[in-house]
Backbone as CSV, one residue per row, in Angstrom:
resi,resn,N_x,N_y,N_z,CA_x,CA_y,CA_z,C_x,C_y,C_z
1,MET,-11.762,-17.919,36.550,-12.431,-18.190,35.305,-12.905,-19.635,35.328
2,THR,-14.128,-19.859,34.962,-14.637,-21.221,34.954,-15.002,-21.617,33.537
3,THR,-14.729,-22.851,33.211,-15.070,-23.360,31.894,-16.504,-23.829,31.920
4,THR,-17.314,-23.333,30.967,-18.704,-23.741,30.906,-18.936,-24.811,29.854
5,THR,-18.165,-24.782,28.794,-18.268,-25.804,27.760,-17.000,-25.786,26.928
6,GLN,-16.677,-26.911,26.353,-15.525,-26.991,25.455,-15.900,-27.898,24.309
7,GLN,-15.642,-27.446,23.087,-15.931,-28.277,21.932,-14.675,-28.953,21.410
8,ALA,-13.529,-28.541,21.884,-12.272,-29.195,21.518,-11.460,-29.360,22.785
9,ALA,-10.785,-30.451,22.892,-9.986,-30.705,24.092,-8.863,-29.673,24.186
10,GLN,-8.624,-29.187,25.386,-7.509,-28.278,25.592,-6.230,-29.086,25.536
11,ARG,-5.334,-28.672,24.626,-4.056,-29.352,24.494,-2.980,-28.429,25.017
12,GLN,-1.930,-29.006,25.537,-0.844,-28.208,26.083,-0.065,-27.486,24.985
13,ASP,-0.137,-27.966,23.750,0.609,-27.316,22.677,-0.115,-26.108,22.090
14,VAL,-1.324,-25.821,22.537,-2.070,-24.646,22.077,-1.706,-23.471,22.977
15,HIS,-1.313,-22.370,22.356,-0.943,-21.169,23.099,-2.121,-20.200,23.081
16,TRP,-3.055,-20.417,24.001,-4.291,-19.629,24.050,-3.995,-18.145,24.194
17,GLU,-2.952,-17.807,24.949,-2.634,-16.401,25.212,-2.109,-15.682,23.972
18,ASP,-1.715,-16.405,22.931,-1.218,-15.793,21.699,-2.333,-15.450,20.713
19,ALA,-3.567,-15.783,21.048,-4.690,-15.521,20.151,-4.899,-14.023,19.967
20,LEU,-5.359,-13.630,18.775,-5.751,-12.247,18.534,-6.938,-11.935,19.435
21,ARG,-6.797,-10.923,20.266,-7.829,-10.619,21.261,-8.723,-9.487,20.757
22,VAL,-10.029,-9.731,20.790,-11.029,-8.737,20.431,-11.935,-8.563,21.645
23,ASP,-11.913,-7.367,22.223,-12.726,-7.097,23.401,-13.995,-6.358,22.976
24,ALA,-15.093,-7.078,22.963,-16.389,-6.516,22.598,-17.260,-6.324,23.839
25,SER,-16.623,-6.199,24.980,-17.355,-5.997,26.238,-18.196,-4.726,26.145
26,GLY,-19.425,-4.824,26.600,-20.319,-3.671,26.616,-21.043,-3.412,25.314
27,LEU,-20.674,-4.127,24.254,-21.351,-3.925,22.971,-22.611,-4.778,22.898
28,PRO,-23.721,-4.200,22.425,-24.965,-4.960,22.310,-24.982,-5.815,21.039
29,CYS,-25.857,-6.774,21.026,-26.078,-7.630,19.867,-26.465,-6.749,18.677
30,PRO,-25.951,-6.972,17.519,-25.068,-8.025,17.018,-23.598,-7.602,16.940
31,GLN,-23.226,-6.528,17.615,-21.882,-5.981,17.464,-20.754,-6.943,17.837
32,PRO,-20.866,-7.758,18.914,-19.784,-8.722,19.178,-19.574,-9.708,18.016
33,LEU,-20.660,-10.152,17.416,-20.569,-11.065,16.278,-19.905,-10.383,15.087
34,LEU,-20.278,-9.151,14.813,-19.691,-8.415,13.697,-18.205,-8.157,13.921
35,ALA,-17.827,-7.815,15.154,-16.412,-7.596,15.482,-15.620,-8.890,15.314
36,MET,-16.214,-9.998,15.711,-15.562,-11.296,15.580,-15.359,-11.650,14.112
37,ARG,-16.346,-11.403,13.276,-16.238,-11.718,11.848,-15.163,-10.869,11.169
38,ARG,-15.094,-9.577,11.518,-14.054,-8.708,10.953,-12.663,-9.194,11.354
39,ALA,-12.510,-9.581,12.621,-11.209,-10.034,13.121,-10.789,-11.353,12.481
40,LEU,-11.727,-12.259,12.249,-11.381,-13.544,11.632,-10.759,-13.350,10.256
41,LYS,-11.184,-12.316,9.531,-10.654,-12.060,8.195,-9.167,-11.686,8.226
42,GLN,-8.681,-11.241,9.375,-7.278,-10.854,9.522,-6.362,-12.042,9.793
43,LEU,-6.948,-13.183,10.118,-6.161,-14.334,10.554,-5.868,-15.300,9.422
44,ALA,-4.719,-15.927,9.518,-4.357,-17.003,8.605,-5.000,-18.299,9.104
45,PRO,-5.192,-19.265,8.224,-5.758,-20.543,8.663,-4.960,-21.136,9.832
46,GLY,-5.691,-21.603,10.825,-5.081,-22.219,12.000,-4.873,-21.262,13.156
47,GLU,-4.876,-19.942,12.887,-4.673,-18.976,13.967,-5.928,-18.846,14.819
48,LEU,-5.711,-18.444,16.078,-6.795,-18.332,17.046,-7.240,-16.896,17.253
49,LEU,-8.536,-16.742,17.514,-9.147,-15.475,17.874,-9.766,-15.642,19.256
50,HIS,-9.506,-14.695,20.147,-10.096,-14.693,21.490,-11.073,-13.526,21.552
51,LEU,-12.357,-13.830,21.569,-13.412,-12.822,21.646,-13.915,-12.741,23.071
52,ILE,-14.009,-11.519,23.586,-14.577,-11.279,24.910,-15.857,-10.486,24.702
53,ALA,-16.952,-10.963,25.257,-18.246,-10.296,25.112,-19.006,-10.367,26.427
54,THR,-19.848,-9.377,26.652,-20.685,-9.373,27.850,-22.164,-9.503,27.516
55,ASP,-22.519,-9.373,26.257,-23.913,-9.497,25.840,-24.320,-10.967,25.907
56,PRO,-25.336,-11.300,26.711,-25.743,-12.703,26.832,-26.101,-13.357,25.498
57,ALA,-26.603,-12.582,24.547,-26.965,-13.148,23.245,-25.740,-13.643,22.484
58,SER,-24.556,-13.174,22.853,-23.347,-13.607,22.155,-23.121,-15.110,22.312
59,GLN,-23.561,-15.677,23.416,-23.398,-17.125,23.602,-24.096,-17.895,22.485
60,ARG,-25.307,-17.496,22.192,-26.078,-18.141,21.129,-25.508,-17.766,19.755
61,ASP,-25.231,-16.488,19.563,-24.787,-15.997,18.259,-23.468,-16.623,17.817
62,ILE,-22.494,-16.673,18.708,-21.178,-17.198,18.342,-21.267,-18.692,18.052
63,ARG,-21.992,-19.417,18.875,-22.146,-20.866,18.634,-22.855,-21.127,17.309
64,SER,-23.909,-20.355,17.026,-24.641,-20.526,15.765,-23.748,-20.217,14.576
65,PHE,-22.974,-19.131,14.664,-22.056,-18.782,13.589,-21.086,-19.931,13.332
66,CYS,-20.512,-20.467,14.388,-19.543,-21.562,14.238,-20.194,-22.799,13.630
67,ASP,-21.388,-23.138,14.072,-22.094,-24.299,13.526,-22.385,-24.124,12.034
68,LEU,-22.819,-22.929,11.658,-23.200,-22.679,10.263,-22.004,-22.485,9.334
69,SER,-20.927,-21.912,9.842,-19.783,-21.577,8.993,-18.690,-22.639,8.992
70,GLY,-18.701,-23.509,9.993,-17.654,-24.522,10.103,-16.409,-24.032,10.816
71,VAL,-16.418,-22.793,11.313,-15.282,-22.272,12.072,-15.272,-22.981,13.429
72,PRO,-14.178,-23.638,13.783,-14.136,-24.359,15.053,-14.179,-23.418,16.263
73,LEU,-15.055,-23.718,17.185,-15.104,-23.043,18.481,-14.279,-23.905,19.420
74,ALA,-13.042,-23.479,19.647,-12.071,-24.314,20.341,-12.225,-24.303,21.852
75,ARG,-12.745,-23.202,22.385,-12.820,-23.084,23.848,-13.815,-21.983,24.198
76,VAL,-14.559,-22.191,25.294,-15.498,-21.197,25.803,-15.360,-21.161,27.314
77,GLU,-15.241,-19.949,27.865,-15.180,-19.776,29.318,-16.054,-18.609,29.729
78,THR,-16.489,-18.657,30.981,-17.245,-17.565,31.576,-16.456,-17.037,32.761
79,ASP,-16.322,-15.717,32.811,-15.597,-15.045,33.890,-16.496,-13.932,34.403
80,GLY,-17.267,-14.219,35.441,-18.235,-13.241,35.921,-19.293,-13.020,34.858
81,GLU,-19.422,-11.779,34.379,-20.399,-11.465,33.334,-19.794,-11.507,31.942
82,ALA,-18.526,-11.839,31.837,-17.855,-11.877,30.537,-17.809,-13.297,29.993
83,PHE,-17.993,-13.388,28.689,-17.900,-14.662,27.980,-16.658,-14.609,27.107
84,HIS,-15.855,-15.653,27.161,-14.614,-15.733,26.392,-14.755,-16.871,25.391
85,PHE,-14.548,-16.548,24.119,-14.654,-17.520,23.041,-13.327,-17.556,22.293
86,TRP,-12.815,-18.745,22.037,-11.630,-18.914,21.214,-12.056,-19.652,19.954
87,LEU,-11.859,-19.014,18.825,-12.220,-19.577,17.539,-10.953,-19.779,16.719
88,GLN,-10.964,-20.781,15.880,-9.801,-21.071,15.041,-10.166,-20.832,13.587
89,GLN,-9.410,-19.961,12.941,-9.653,-19.652,11.533,-9.410,-20.902,10.685
90,ILE,-10.283,-21.103,9.705,-10.145,-22.277,8.812,-9.578,-21.839,7.465
């Protein structure tokens, strides 16, 4: 897995593997974004969501959502054709 961008520094006290995982692999736009929004509603403030998507448009969509909504995009990685996004509920 390679890191393509990070908007927040990775800290050792963050348990990335404990994030609520939503696998939207194979879903076309806008379904990964919609799945991510539904999952965020289940989280308490401060909890992490790990979204996996394969639709290239998700890169733009998730970043735009975070910019407009203020939801922190804590980490982004690319693994082959999959994009991994970690968002933190506010």
